[in-house]
C-alpha positions in Angstrom: 4.8 -9.3 -44.0 1.4 -9.6 -42.3 -1.7 -8.7 -44.2 -5.1 -7.7 -42.7 -8.4 -7.9 -44.5 -10.7 -5.0 -43.8 -14.4 -5.8 -44.4 -16.5 -2.7 -44.3 -20.3 -3.0 -44.2 -20.6 0.7 -45.1 -18.3 1.2 -48.2 -16.9 4.7 -48.3 -16.9 5.1 -44.5 -13.9 7.1 -43.5 -11.9 5.7 -40.5 -8.2 6.2 -39.9 -8.2 9.0 -42.5 -9.1 6.6 -45.3 -12.4 6.0 -47.2 -12.6 2.2 -47.0 -14.0 0.0 -49.8 -16.3 -3.0 -49.0 -13.2 -5.3 -48.8 -9.5 -4.4 -48.9 -6.2 -5.9 -47.9 -3.6 -3.8 -46.0 -0.2 -4.5 -44.4 0.3 -3.7 -40.8 2.6 -0.8 -41.6 0.0 0.6 -44.0 -1.6 2.5 -41.1 -0.2 4.1 -37.9 -1.1 2.6 -34.5 -3.7 5.4 -34.0 -5.2 4.8 -37.4 -5.5 1.0 -36.7 -7.2 1.8 -33.4 -9.7 4.1 -35.1 -10.4 1.4 -37.7 -10.8 -1.5 -35.2 -13.2 0.5 -33.0 -15.6 1.1 -35.8 -18.6 -1.3 -35.5 -19.2 -1.4 -39.2 -15.7 -2.7 -39.9 -14.3 -6.1 -39.3 -10.5 -6.7 -39.4 -9.3 -10.2 -40.2 -5.7 -11.2 -39.9 -4.6 -13.4 -42.8 -2.6 -13.6 -46.0 -3.4 -12.5 -49.5 -5.1 -15.1 -51.7 -3.3 -15.2 -55.0 -3.9 -17.5 -58.0 -0.8 -19.5 -56.9 -1.9 -20.0 -53.3 -5.5 -20.8 -54.4 -4.2 -23.4 -56.9 -2.2 -25.0 -54.1 -5.2 -25.1 -51.8 -7.4 -26.7 -54.6 -4.7 -29.3 -55.2 -4.5 -30.2 -51.5 -8.3 -30.5 -51.3 -8.4 -32.8 -54.4 -5.6 -34.9 -52.9 -7.6 -35.3 -49.6 -10.8 -36.2 -51.5 -9.0 -39.1 -53.2 -7.6 -40.4 -50.0 
């Protein structure tokens, strides 16, 4: 499932029928195509495609960085 990070420079701004926080993660099916279009067109909002950072994925990333630092 694809996740998208919404970064809002004006927390509380309503786009796509939702008052957006400063930063939030949503799945693609969390909004309709029209809602996504409304969100993406807003200059105060940046949408970044990515995956959720969890303690497990973060721990894996740190382990990989430590391994590279030792090489």
